[in-house]
VEXDREN-2710 file (C-alpha; in Angstrom, 1 decimal):
% VEXDREN-2710
k/r/px/py/pz
1/MET/0.0/0.0/0.0
2/LEU/2.9/2.3/0.8
3/SER/4.5/2.0/-2.6
4/ILE/1.2/2.4/-4.4
5/MET/0.5/5.7/-2.4
6/ASN/4.0/6.9/-3.3
7/PHE/3.6/6.1/-7.0
8/TYR/0.2/7.8/-7.0
9/GLY/1.7/11.0/-5.4
10/LEU/4.5/11.0/-7.9
11/CYS/2.0/10.6/-10.8
12/ARG/-0.1/13.5/-9.6
13/GLY/3.0/15.7/-9.1
14/LEU/4.2/14.9/-12.6
15/GLN/0.8/15.6/-14.1
16/SER/0.8/19.0/-12.4
17/VAL/4.3/19.9/-13.7
18/PHE/3.7/18.7/-17.2
19/GLY/0.2/20.3/-17.3
20/LYS/1.8/23.7/-16.6
21/TRP/4.5/23.0/-19.2
22/GLU/1.9/22.3/-21.9
23/ALA/0.0/25.5/-20.9
24/ASN/3.3/27.4/-21.4
25/GLN/3.2/28.6/-17.8
26/ARG/6.3/29.3/-15.8
27/LEU/7.8/26.1/-14.5
28/ASN/8.6/26.0/-10.8
29/LYS/10.0/22.6/-10.0
30/THR/10.9/23.4/-6.4
31/PRO/7.5/22.5/-4.9
32/PHE/7.4/19.3/-6.8
33/LEU/10.9/18.3/-5.6
34/LEU/10.2/19.3/-2.0
35/LYS/7.0/17.2/-2.0
36/TYR/8.9/14.3/-3.5
37/LEU/11.7/14.5/-0.9
38/MET/9.1/14.8/2.0
39/ARG/7.3/11.8/0.7
40/MET/10.5/9.8/0.6
41/ALA/11.4/10.9/4.1
42/VAL/8.0/9.8/5.4
43/THR/8.4/6.5/3.6
44/VAL/11.9/5.9/5.1
45/VAL/10.6/6.7/8.6
46/PHE/7.5/4.4/8.1
47/LEU/9.7/1.5/6.8
48/TYR/12.1/2.0/9.6
49/VAL/9.3/1.8/12.2
50/ILE/7.8/-1.3/10.5
51/LEU/11.1/-3.2/10.3
52/VAL/12.5/-2.2/13.7
53/LYS/9.5/-2.0/16.0
54/THR/7.4/-4.9/14.6
55/ALA/8.0/-8.5/13.7
56/ALA/7.6/-7.9/10.0
57/ASN/9.2/-10.2/7.6
58/ILE/11.7/-8.3/5.5
59/PHE/11.2/-10.4/2.4
60/GLY/7.4/-9.7/2.6
61/VAL/8.1/-6.0/2.8
62/VAL/10.5/-6.1/-0.2
63/ILE/8.0/-8.1/-2.2
64/GLY/5.2/-5.7/-1.3
65/LEU/7.2/-2.7/-2.3
66/ALA/8.3/-4.3/-5.6
67/THR/4.7/-5.1/-6.7
68/VAL/4.3/-1.6/-8.1
69/ILE/7.6/-1.7/-10.0
70/VAL/6.7/-5.1/-11.5
71/GLY/3.3/-3.8/-12.5
72/ILE/4.9/-0.8/-14.2
73/ILE/7.4/-2.9/-16.1
74/LEU/4.7/-5.4/-17.1
75/THR/2.5/-2.5/-18.4
76/VAL/5.3/-1.0/-20.4
77/VAL/6.2/-4.4/-22.0
78/LEU/2.6/-5.2/-22.9
79/THR/2.1/-1.7/-24.3
80/LEU/5.2/-2.0/-26.4
81/PHE/4.1/-5.3/-27.9
82/ASP/0.5/-4.2/-28.5
83/LYS/0.0/-3.8/-32.2
84/SER/-2.9/-1.4/-31.9
85/TYR/-0.8/1.0/-29.7
86/VAL/1.9/1.2/-32.4
87/GLU/-0.7/2.0/-35.1
88/GLU/-2.1/4.8/-33.0
89/VAL/1.3/6.5/-32.6
END
């Protein structure tokens, strides 16, 4: 759940930055970077608490965090090999 929330926050931040870029507005990347760094800091603290203070299995935590990455890679591979996507581009 933690990695999904991080990815969702990153997606929303990038949509905001690129939306301003498409509208030819002035780009200010500082708020995006600060939000990203704060989200990473909260994630590190959260993972530290989970691994140190509870009896969580480290392999389960790593597999849980990797599910989003595996999903992204699988989506990219399937999109690249989809014939209708290539025709649309």
